[in-house]
C-alpha positions as CSV (number, residue, x, y, z in Angstrom):
1,M,65.1,77.3,89.5
2,P,63.6,78.7,92.3
3,R,66.2,79.2,95.4
4,Y,64.5,77.1,97.4
5,S,65.1,74.2,95.3
6,W,68.8,74.2,95.6
7,P,68.9,72.5,99.0
8,V,66.6,69.5,97.4
9,V,69.1,69.3,95.0
10,V,72.3,69.2,96.8
11,I,70.4,66.8,99.5
12,L,69.5,64.5,97.0
13,L,72.9,64.8,95.0
14,S,74.9,64.2,98.1
15,A,72.5,61.2,98.8
16,L,73.0,59.6,95.4
17,I,76.5,59.5,96.0
18,A,76.6,58.1,99.4
19,L,74.3,55.5,98.1
20,C,76.5,54.6,95.2
21,L,79.2,54.1,97.6
22,S,77.7,52.2,100.0
23,L,76.6,50.1,97.1
24,R,79.8,49.6,95.9
25,S,81.1,48.5,99.8
26,I,78.3,45.8,99.5
27,V,79.0,45.0,96.7
28,L,82.6,44.0,97.0
29,E,81.7,41.8,100.6
30,I,78.7,40.0,98.4
31,P,77.0,39.6,95.2
32,L,73.9,41.5,94.3
33,A,72.1,37.8,94.1
34,Q,72.7,37.5,98.2
35,W,71.7,40.6,98.9
36,L,68.4,39.4,100.9
37,A,69.8,36.9,102.1
38,A,72.6,38.8,103.6
39,L,69.3,41.5,105.3
40,T,67.8,38.2,106.8
41,L,71.2,36.5,107.5
42,S,69.7,33.1,106.5
43,N,73.1,31.8,106.6
44,P,74.8,32.5,109.9
45,L,78.1,31.1,109.4
46,D,78.6,33.4,105.8
47,L,81.4,35.9,107.1
48,Q,80.7,38.1,104.4
49,Q,76.8,38.0,105.2
50,L,77.6,38.8,108.8
51,V,79.5,41.9,107.6
52,V,77.1,43.3,105.6
53,R,74.5,42.7,107.8
54,E,76.2,43.9,111.3
55,I,79.0,46.5,109.9
56,L,78.4,47.6,106.8
57,L,74.2,48.4,107.5
58,P,74.5,49.7,110.9
59,R,77.3,52.2,109.9
60,I,75.0,53.5,106.9
61,A,72.2,53.6,109.4
62,I,74.3,55.2,112.3
63,S,75.9,57.8,110.2
64,I,72.6,59.5,109.3
65,L,70.9,59.3,112.3
66,A,74.3,61.0,114.2
67,G,74.6,63.6,111.2
68,A,70.8,64.5,111.4
69,A,70.8,64.7,115.4
70,L,74.2,67.1,114.9
71,A,72.5,69.3,112.4
72,L,69.6,69.6,114.5
73,S,71.5,70.3,117.8
74,G,73.7,73.0,115.2
75,V,70.5,74.9,114.3
76,I,68.5,75.0,117.6
77,F,72.4,76.7,119.2
78,Q,71.9,79.0,116.1
79,Q,68.5,80.0,116.9
80,M,69.0,80.4,120.6
81,L,71.9,82.4,119.9
82,R,71.3,84.4,116.7
83,N,74.9,82.9,116.0
84,P,75.6,81.0,112.8
85,L,79.0,79.9,114.3
86,A,77.6,78.4,117.5
87,E,77.4,74.5,117.4
88,A,78.7,71.2,119.9
89,T,82.4,71.8,119.0
90,T,82.5,75.5,118.9
91,L,80.5,76.2,122.1
92,G,83.1,73.4,124.2
93,V,79.4,71.2,124.7
94,A,81.2,68.1,122.8
95,S,84.4,68.3,124.4
96,G,82.6,68.4,128.3
97,A,80.7,65.4,127.5
98,G,83.6,63.7,126.2
99,L,85.5,63.7,129.2
100,A,82.6,63.5,131.6
101,L,82.5,59.9,129.7
102,K,86.1,59.2,130.1
103,I,85.9,60.6,134.1
104,G,83.3,57.9,134.2
105,I,85.1,55.1,132.9
106,L,87.9,55.7,134.9
107,W,85.7,56.4,138.5
108,F,81.9,55.7,138.0
109,P,82.0,53.0,135.9
110,N,78.8,51.7,136.9
111,L,77.2,55.3,135.7
112,V,78.8,54.5,132.5
113,D,76.7,51.3,132.4
114,T,73.4,52.8,134.0
115,A,73.2,56.1,133.2
116,Q,75.4,57.2,130.4
117,E,73.9,60.1,128.6
118,G,73.1,61.4,131.9
119,L,77.0,61.4,132.5
120,T,77.5,63.0,129.0
121,F,74.7,65.4,129.4
122,T,76.0,66.6,132.5
123,G,79.8,67.1,131.0
124,A,78.3,68.9,128.3
125,A,76.1,71.3,130.4
126,L,79.0,72.3,132.7
127,A,81.2,73.0,129.9
128,L,78.3,75.5,128.2
129,G,78.0,77.0,131.4
130,L,81.4,77.4,131.5
131,T,81.7,79.0,128.1
132,F,78.5,81.0,128.9
133,F,81.1,82.5,132.3
134,L,83.9,83.4,130.3
135,A,81.4,85.6,127.5
136,W,79.0,86.8,130.0
137,R,80.5,90.7,130.1
138,D,79.4,90.3,126.4
139,A,77.4,87.6,125.6
140,A,75.4,88.5,123.1
141,S,78.7,88.8,121.0
142,P,79.0,86.2,118.4
143,L,82.4,86.0,118.3
144,R,83.3,86.3,122.1
145,L,80.8,83.8,122.9
146,I,82.6,81.4,120.1
147,L,86.0,82.0,121.0
148,A,85.0,81.1,124.9
149,G,83.4,78.0,123.7
150,L,87.0,77.2,121.6
151,I,88.8,78.0,124.2
152,V,86.9,75.8,127.0
153,S,87.1,73.1,123.8
154,L,90.8,73.4,123.8
155,F,91.5,73.1,127.6
156,L,89.0,70.0,128.0
157,G,90.9,68.6,125.0
158,V,94.5,69.2,127.1
159,V,92.7,67.8,130.4
160,S,91.7,64.4,128.2
161,S,94.9,63.9,127.1
162,V,96.7,64.1,130.7
163,L,94.0,61.4,131.5
164,A,94.7,59.3,128.6
165,L,98.7,59.7,129.6
166,F,98.3,58.1,132.9
167,F,95.2,56.0,132.6
168,H,96.2,54.6,128.7
169,E,95.2,51.3,129.3
170,Q,91.7,52.0,130.9
171,L,91.4,54.3,128.1
172,R,92.7,52.6,125.3
173,G,89.2,51.8,123.7
174,M,88.6,55.9,123.5
175,F,91.3,56.7,121.1
176,L,89.3,55.7,118.3
177,W,86.0,56.9,119.5
178,S,87.4,60.7,120.4
179,S,88.6,61.1,116.7
180,G,85.0,60.3,115.9
181,T,85.4,56.6,113.9
182,L,81.8,55.1,112.7
183,Q,83.9,51.6,112.2
184,N,82.4,48.7,114.1
185,V,79.6,50.0,115.9
186,G,77.0,47.8,115.1
187,W,73.2,48.1,115.7
188,D,73.5,49.0,119.7
189,A,74.4,52.4,118.5
190,S,71.3,53.1,116.4
191,I,69.1,51.2,118.8
192,Y,70.5,53.9,121.2
193,L,70.6,56.9,119.2
194,A,67.4,56.6,117.2
195,P,64.6,56.8,120.0
196,R,66.1,60.0,121.7
197,F,66.6,61.7,118.2
198,A,62.8,60.6,117.3
199,L,62.0,62.3,121.3
200,C,64.4,65.6,120.7
201,F,62.8,66.3,117.0
202,G,59.6,65.7,118.2
203,L,60.0,68.0,120.8
204,A,61.5,70.6,118.2
205,L,58.4,70.2,115.9
206,L,56.2,71.4,119.0
207,L,58.7,74.1,119.9
208,V,58.9,75.6,116.4
209,R,56.4,78.8,116.7
210,P,58.1,80.0,119.7
211,F,61.9,79.4,118.9
212,S,61.0,81.4,115.6
213,L,60.0,84.4,117.3
214,L,63.3,84.1,119.4
215,A,65.2,85.4,116.3
216,L,63.4,88.8,116.2
217,A,65.0,91.6,118.6
218,D,64.3,90.5,122.6
219,E,61.8,93.9,123.0
220,N,59.9,92.5,119.8
221,A,59.7,89.1,121.3
222,R,58.4,90.1,124.6
223,S,56.0,92.4,123.3
224,L,54.2,88.9,121.6
225,G,54.0,87.7,125.1
226,I,57.1,85.3,124.6
227,P,58.8,84.2,127.8
228,L,62.6,84.8,125.9
229,A,64.6,83.4,129.3
230,A,62.3,79.9,129.9
231,F,62.4,79.0,125.9
232,R,65.9,80.1,125.5
233,I,66.9,77.8,128.1
234,L,64.5,74.8,127.1
235,G,66.1,75.1,123.5
236,M,70.0,74.9,124.7
237,L,68.9,72.3,127.0
238,L,67.2,70.2,123.8
239,A,70.5,71.0,121.6
240,V,73.4,70.2,124.9
241,A,71.2,66.7,125.1
242,L,71.1,65.9,121.1
243,A,75.2,66.7,121.4
244,A,75.5,64.3,124.4
245,F,73.4,61.6,122.8
246,V,75.7,61.8,119.9
247,V,78.7,61.6,121.6
248,S,77.6,58.5,123.9
249,A,77.1,56.8,120.8
250,V,79.8,57.0,118.3
251,G,82.3,59.8,119.8
252,M,83.2,63.3,118.7
253,I,82.1,64.1,115.3
254,G,83.1,68.1,114.9
255,F,81.4,71.4,112.8
256,L,78.9,69.1,111.3
257,G,76.3,71.2,113.4
258,I,77.9,74.2,111.6
259,A,78.0,73.1,107.7
260,A,74.6,71.6,107.2
261,P,72.9,74.8,108.7
262,A,75.1,77.0,106.8
263,L,74.8,75.7,103.5
264,V,71.0,75.5,103.8
265,R,70.8,79.5,104.4
266,L,73.3,79.5,101.6
267,A,70.7,78.3,99.7
268,G,68.3,80.9,100.6
269,V,65.7,78.9,103.1
270,R,65.1,81.9,105.5
271,T,62.4,80.5,108.2
272,Y,63.0,78.3,111.0
273,R,61.4,75.6,110.4
274,A,62.6,75.3,107.0
275,R,65.7,75.4,107.8
276,M,65.6,72.9,110.6
277,L,64.0,70.1,108.2
278,A,66.5,70.9,105.4
279,S,69.4,71.0,107.6
280,I,68.5,67.7,109.2
281,A,67.9,66.2,106.1
282,L,71.5,67.6,105.2
283,G,73.3,67.1,108.1
284,G,72.7,63.3,108.0
285,V,73.6,62.9,104.2
286,L,76.6,64.7,104.7
287,L,77.8,62.3,107.5
288,W,76.7,59.3,105.7
289,L,78.5,60.9,102.3
290,A,81.8,61.5,104.8
291,D,81.8,58.4,106.3
292,Q,81.7,56.6,102.9
293,L,84.3,58.5,101.3
294,T,86.7,57.5,104.4
295,Q,86.5,53.8,103.1
296,V,87.4,54.6,99.7
297,N,90.3,57.0,100.1
298,P,93.9,55.6,98.1
299,F,96.5,57.7,100.7
300,F,96.2,55.9,103.6
301,R,96.6,52.3,104.9
302,N,94.5,52.6,107.7
303,E,90.7,53.8,107.1
304,L,90.5,57.6,108.5
305,P,88.0,58.5,111.1
306,T,85.3,60.2,110.2
307,G,85.6,63.0,112.3
308,I,88.7,64.0,111.6
309,V,87.4,64.5,108.1
310,T,84.6,66.8,109.1
311,A,86.9,68.8,111.2
312,I,89.2,69.6,108.2
313,L,86.2,70.2,106.0
314,G,84.6,72.7,108.8
315,G,87.6,74.8,109.4
316,P,87.9,76.1,106.3
317,L,84.3,76.9,106.2
318,M,84.5,78.6,109.8
319,L,87.3,80.9,108.2
320,W,85.3,81.7,105.3
321,M,82.5,82.2,107.3
322,L,83.9,84.7,110.1
323,P,84.0,87.7,107.7
324,K,80.1,87.7,107.1
325,L,79.6,87.6,111.1
326,R,77.9,90.4,112.3
327,G,77.4,91.5,115.7
328,M,80.9,92.3,116.4
329,Q,83.7,94.3,114.6
330,G,85.9,94.6,117.4
331,A,88.5,97.2,117.6
332,S,91.7,97.5,115.9
333,G,93.6,99.8,118.1
334,N,96.6,99.4,120.7
335,E,95.8,97.5,123.6
336,L,98.8,97.3,125.0
337,G,99.2,100.4,126.9
338,K,95.4,100.6,128.6
339,S,94.9,101.2,132.0
340,V,98.5,99.6,133.2
341,R,101.4,101.4,135.3
342,R,104.7,101.9,134.3
343,L,107.7,100.6,136.3
344,A,109.5,103.8,137.2
345,A,113.1,101.5,136.8
346,P,112.4,98.1,135.2
347,W,116.0,97.3,134.5
348,L,116.3,97.2,138.4
349,V,113.7,95.0,138.9
350,V,115.0,92.8,136.0
351,T,118.3,92.6,137.3
352,A,117.0,91.8,141.1
353,A,114.6,88.8,138.9
354,V,118.2,87.3,137.3
355,P,119.1,85.4,140.8
356,V,115.5,84.3,141.6
357,L,115.5,82.5,137.9
358,C,118.7,81.1,138.7
359,L,117.8,80.0,142.2
360,A,115.0,78.0,140.3
361,A,116.9,76.4,137.9
362,W,119.3,75.0,140.8
363,A,116.8,74.0,142.7
364,A,115.0,72.5,139.7
365,L,118.5,70.4,139.5
366,A,119.3,69.6,142.9
367,L,115.6,69.4,144.6
368,G,113.6,66.4,143.6
369,Q,112.3,62.6,144.5
370,N,113.6,59.3,144.8
371,L,112.5,56.1,146.9
372,A,112.9,57.6,150.1
373,G,111.3,60.4,149.4
374,W,112.2,64.4,148.5
375,N,116.0,65.0,148.6
376,W,118.2,67.9,147.8
377,S,121.2,66.5,146.1
378,S,124.8,68.1,146.7
379,G,128.2,66.6,145.9
380,A,129.3,63.2,144.2
381,Q,125.3,62.7,144.6
382,L,124.6,65.9,142.7
383,D,127.1,64.9,139.9
384,A,125.7,61.6,139.1
385,L,122.6,63.2,138.7
386,L,123.4,66.5,136.4
387,P,123.7,64.5,133.2
388,W,120.3,63.5,133.6
389,R,119.0,67.3,134.8
390,W,120.4,69.6,133.5
391,P,119.6,68.9,129.6
392,R,116.0,69.0,130.5
393,V,116.4,72.1,132.9
394,T,118.2,74.1,130.0
395,A,116.0,73.2,127.2
396,A,112.8,74.1,129.3
397,L,114.5,77.2,130.1
398,A,115.1,78.2,126.7
399,A,111.9,77.3,125.2
400,G,110.4,79.2,127.7
401,A,112.1,82.5,126.9
402,M,111.7,82.0,123.1
403,M,108.3,81.2,123.5
404,A,107.6,84.3,125.6
405,M,109.9,86.8,123.5
406,S,108.1,85.1,120.1
407,G,104.6,86.2,122.3
408,T,105.7,89.8,122.6
409,L,106.6,90.1,119.1
410,V,103.3,88.9,118.1
411,Q,101.5,91.3,120.8
412,R,103.6,94.3,119.5
413,M,103.0,93.5,116.0
414,T,99.4,93.2,115.7
415,G,98.1,95.4,119.2
416,N,96.7,92.5,120.4
417,A,97.0,91.9,124.1
418,M,95.5,88.2,124.0
419,A,97.6,87.1,121.0
420,S,100.1,84.3,121.2
421,P,101.9,82.1,119.2
422,E,99.7,78.9,120.5
423,I,96.4,80.6,120.5
424,L,97.2,81.7,116.6
425,G,97.9,78.2,116.0
426,I,101.6,79.1,114.6
427,S,102.5,76.2,117.3
428,S,100.5,74.2,115.2
429,G,102.0,74.9,112.3
430,A,105.5,74.2,113.2
431,T,104.8,71.0,114.8
432,L,102.5,69.9,111.4
433,G,105.9,71.0,109.6
434,V,108.2,68.6,111.9
435,V,105.5,65.7,111.3
436,M,106.0,66.1,107.7
437,L,109.7,66.2,107.6
438,F,109.6,62.8,109.3
439,F,107.9,61.4,106.2
440,F,110.7,62.3,104.1
441,E,113.7,62.6,106.7
442,P,113.4,59.7,109.3
443,V,116.5,61.1,111.2
444,P,116.7,64.8,110.4
445,N,119.4,66.7,111.9
446,H,118.9,69.4,114.6
447,A,119.4,72.4,111.6
448,L,117.0,70.7,109.5
449,K,114.4,70.4,111.9
450,I,115.2,73.8,113.2
451,G,114.7,75.1,109.4
452,V,111.6,73.1,108.7
453,A,109.7,74.1,112.1
454,G,110.5,78.0,111.5
455,L,109.4,77.7,107.6
456,S,106.2,76.3,108.8
457,A,105.7,78.7,111.6
458,F,106.2,81.2,109.1
459,V,103.9,80.3,106.6
460,T,101.4,79.7,109.2
461,L,101.7,83.0,110.3
462,V,101.5,84.7,107.0
463,V,98.1,82.9,106.2
464,M,96.9,83.9,109.9
465,L,97.8,87.8,109.7
466,S,96.3,87.6,105.8
467,L,93.0,86.3,107.1
468,A,92.7,88.3,109.8
469,R,93.7,91.5,107.6
470,R,89.9,91.8,106.4
471,S,88.9,92.5,110.2
472,A,91.3,95.4,110.6
473,Y,93.4,92.6,112.9
474,S,90.4,93.0,115.5
475,P,91.4,90.8,118.4
476,E,88.6,88.8,118.9
477,R,88.4,88.3,115.0
478,M,92.5,87.4,115.1
479,I,92.3,85.1,117.8
480,L,89.4,83.2,116.6
481,T,91.0,83.1,113.2
482,G,94.2,81.6,114.5
483,V,92.2,79.0,117.2
484,A,90.1,78.0,113.7
485,L,93.1,77.7,111.6
486,G,95.0,75.9,114.6
487,T,91.8,73.4,114.6
488,V,92.4,72.7,110.7
489,L,96.0,72.0,111.2
490,G,95.9,69.8,114.0
491,A,93.4,68.0,112.2
492,L,95.7,67.5,109.4
493,L,98.2,66.6,112.0
494,S,95.9,63.7,113.4
495,L,95.6,62.5,109.8
496,A,99.7,62.5,109.5
497,M,99.7,60.5,112.7
498,I,97.0,57.7,112.5
499,S,98.7,57.0,109.0
500,G,100.3,54.2,110.4
501,D,104.0,55.4,109.6
502,P,106.3,53.8,112.3
503,R,108.5,56.3,111.8
504,L,106.4,58.7,113.7
505,G,106.2,56.8,116.9
506,T,108.7,58.7,118.3
507,L,107.1,61.8,118.0
508,L,104.2,61.0,120.5
509,A,106.2,61.8,123.3
510,W,107.4,65.1,122.1
511,M,103.8,66.2,120.9
512,G,103.0,66.3,124.8
513,G,105.6,68.4,125.6
514,S,108.1,65.7,127.6
515,T,111.7,67.0,128.2
516,Y,112.5,63.7,129.4
517,A,114.2,62.7,126.2
518,I,116.5,66.0,125.8
519,A,119.8,65.0,125.1
520,P,122.8,67.6,125.7
521,V,123.3,68.8,122.4
522,D,119.8,69.4,122.0
523,A,120.0,71.8,125.2
524,L,122.7,73.3,124.3
525,I,121.8,74.0,120.7
526,A,118.0,75.5,122.2
527,C,120.1,77.6,124.4
528,G,122.3,79.1,121.8
529,L,119.4,79.8,119.2
530,A,117.6,81.6,122.5
531,V,120.4,83.7,123.0
532,F,121.4,84.4,119.5
533,L,117.5,85.7,118.6
534,G,118.2,87.3,121.9
535,L,120.6,89.3,120.9
536,L,118.9,90.2,117.2
537,I,115.7,91.1,118.9
538,P,116.7,94.6,120.3
539,L,117.4,95.8,117.0
540,T,113.6,95.7,116.5
541,V,112.9,97.7,119.4
542,R,111.6,100.8,117.7
543,W,109.4,99.3,115.5
544,L,108.0,97.2,118.3
545,D,107.5,100.5,119.9
546,V,105.9,102.3,117.6
547,L,103.4,99.3,115.7
548,P,101.0,99.0,118.2
549,L,100.4,102.8,117.6
550,G,98.8,101.8,114.1
551,E,99.8,101.8,110.5
552,V,99.4,105.6,110.1
553,T,101.4,106.5,113.3
554,A,104.4,104.1,111.6
555,R,104.3,105.5,108.9
556,A,104.3,109.3,110.1
557,L,107.1,108.5,112.4
558,G,109.3,106.7,109.1
559,V,108.9,103.1,109.9
560,S,108.7,100.7,106.8
561,L,105.8,98.5,107.1
562,A,106.7,95.7,104.8
563,G,110.1,95.8,105.9
564,S,109.5,95.8,110.1
565,R,106.8,93.3,109.7
566,L,108.9,90.6,107.5
567,A,112.0,91.2,109.9
568,I,109.4,90.3,113.1
569,L,107.4,87.5,111.3
570,V,110.9,85.7,111.0
571,M,112.2,85.9,114.1
572,T,108.7,85.1,115.7
573,A,108.4,82.1,113.3
574,I,111.9,80.7,114.4
575,L,111.4,81.4,118.1
576,T,108.6,79.5,117.8
577,G,110.2,76.7,115.9
578,G,112.5,76.5,118.3
579,A,110.5,76.9,120.9
580,V,107.9,73.8,119.7
581,L,111.0,71.5,119.1
582,I,111.5,71.5,122.6
583,V,108.0,71.3,124.5
584,G,105.4,70.9,121.7
585,P,102.6,72.5,120.1
586,L,101.0,73.7,123.4
587,S,102.3,75.5,127.1
588,F,100.5,79.2,126.7
589,V,103.8,80.6,127.7
590,G,103.6,82.7,124.4
591,L,100.4,84.3,126.6
592,M,101.5,83.9,129.8
593,G,105.4,85.6,129.7
594,P,104.3,89.0,127.9
595,H,101.0,89.7,129.7
596,I,102.5,89.1,133.4
597,A,105.2,91.5,132.4
598,R,103.2,94.1,130.8
599,M,100.8,93.8,133.9
600,A,104.2,94.0,136.0
601,G,104.9,97.8,134.3
602,F,107.2,97.0,131.8
603,Q,105.5,99.1,129.0
604,R,108.6,99.9,126.7
605,A,109.0,96.9,123.9
606,L,112.8,96.2,125.5
607,S,112.0,95.7,128.6
608,Q,109.0,93.5,127.9
609,L,110.9,91.7,125.8
610,V,113.5,90.7,128.5
611,A,111.2,90.6,131.6
612,S,108.9,88.1,129.9
613,A,112.0,85.9,128.6
614,M,112.6,85.6,132.3
615,I,109.6,84.8,133.2
616,G,108.8,82.3,130.3
617,A,111.9,80.7,130.9
618,L,110.8,80.5,135.1
619,I,107.5,79.2,134.3
620,M,108.8,76.4,131.8
621,V,111.8,75.4,134.5
622,V,108.8,75.1,137.5
623,A,106.8,73.4,134.8
624,D,109.6,71.0,134.2
625,W,110.3,70.3,138.1
626,L,106.3,69.8,138.8
627,G,106.1,67.3,136.3
628,R,109.1,65.6,137.8
629,N,108.0,65.2,141.0
630,L,104.6,66.1,141.5
631,L,103.3,62.1,140.8
632,F,106.5,60.8,141.0
633,P,107.8,57.9,139.9
634,Y,105.5,59.3,136.7
635,Q,106.0,62.3,134.9
636,I,104.0,64.7,133.1
637,P,105.2,66.3,130.5
638,A,105.9,70.0,130.5
639,G,104.2,70.9,127.9
640,I,100.9,69.8,129.2
641,L,101.3,71.0,132.8
642,A,102.0,74.2,131.5
643,T,99.1,74.4,129.3
644,L,97.2,73.3,132.3
645,I,98.2,76.6,134.4
646,G,98.1,78.4,131.0
647,G,94.6,77.8,129.8
648,P,92.6,78.6,133.2
649,Y,95.1,81.7,133.0
650,F,93.8,82.4,129.4
651,M,90.1,82.1,130.7
652,W,90.8,84.6,133.3
653,L,91.6,87.0,130.6
654,M,89.0,86.6,128.8
655,W,86.5,86.9,131.9
656,R,87.9,90.0,133.6
657,K,88.4,91.6,130.2
658,T,85.8,94.8,129.4
659,P,84.3,94.6,126.3
């Protein structure tokens, strides 16, 4: 069979399956004899006919339209950037559009009613601009651009979570929307999206020739008289507009813009025009099929949002495509010793920093707001407040120290100064393990939670390192692999949380990183675990000093790679699991602590470990204190607040990092 026949076969087969599932849904509502009556709605009082005409049929229409629009957006992004991983989700565009819509609902409701697409387009364009700004030093690198986009998407998602935390009632209707559900969309969504998609499709057809020439090297394209900048900007605006229209119509549906063009490319379709047309058809059919499959799943009492299903399927696709991506092999050497001064007396600095940490902890215990305003508590008043405050402060301090030590271990083991448990998906793995534990043990004891969290973090770290090994632990590829793995785990986590199981209700606050429910026993266990592992880690100092030099050097110096890595992996997993149990899956302390310590001049492993632990503890204590007092009497979870600080910090690291 000719290779060009395969896309047609795949599209027709997928469409046939989706059609059969759609007919099944309709037959469950009304018999075949009443189909014509349902289409014409001859009896408006017939509930089954109403369901078919106003719910099932509009759902089919919008799934095909949205899938086609996302596929067209993805193929244009990929053609403009010469990057097969480019699409609305991986470039931060979808998250920007979604955040802009939430901001509009809260503070600019008139714009939502009169210019919703303009609002989402502005948010999407600004997010894309931020992605390019972060990657501008090496914007031609496919990996660096996608990494910047995923970090922007992650950070904007946290900002959206903060808005949802404080404006829960106003944004209640957007919770399912943000997960990409196609339930109860009605005909309005299709009527809104159809003309806009048609206009963008028409423009894309008119621009096929100049867009095709953009695949050439810049010099060759210029020699043909093509204004590269103008057509690239036009193509990007067209792709951003398509993504913004879909977000306005149905919400966040990710990875379809990667999947459809990738399958078409694998089928052997090479010309841009053919890839565009085949991707549009396949994208529409794939989303139609995915949406129908969500309606027949036998495992969940509630229907799955289509966006979660596409994320679960798209994440592995992205992991599979990473090794095939050209244009950035990345360096695998040691990044940890480049252009950084070394302290002459690191232990003197550590000793001097101990009172600072103690002072911060004391201030967090004594200083706070009450109904009368700011107040420094002492004496009997402080004694009354201590039972409420000391567990939170102690737990935050221990969690920050553990996450920072975990980040130091990961960076030392991989030689990657931008690695951390949060970025590499290790925290997400630990969180997923704890959530799954609650399905089998509604009231698990502390030892069991720590064990499951540590084991889940260990498995995630091993999987991530196995995937990154093929690229010789290239820093950018390793981080991108971790982010993609974290995306899959995050989607599985969302899948577990929407299962409707009442046992998971108590986990929502914990996942946001809140410490308000920390009991004294939790704080003492966290502190004991941090101290115990902190005393064990010095036994690995020689390995941590040697491993960043590379495998050949480590073997020459007599280091057992398998044994040393296994020991470091176990300690990293337990540290991450213990920290996640306190502050949730996100904080960026595992990145900030080691990096600040290294930039301050703590170069040797032991001094960096101690300094990063103190810095991480200080960050989390301050984050918990700010979370309690900034918006008093409301509280911001410490994990979310630390992420709001750590996200821009990581972006700054990306921006200043020279390729």
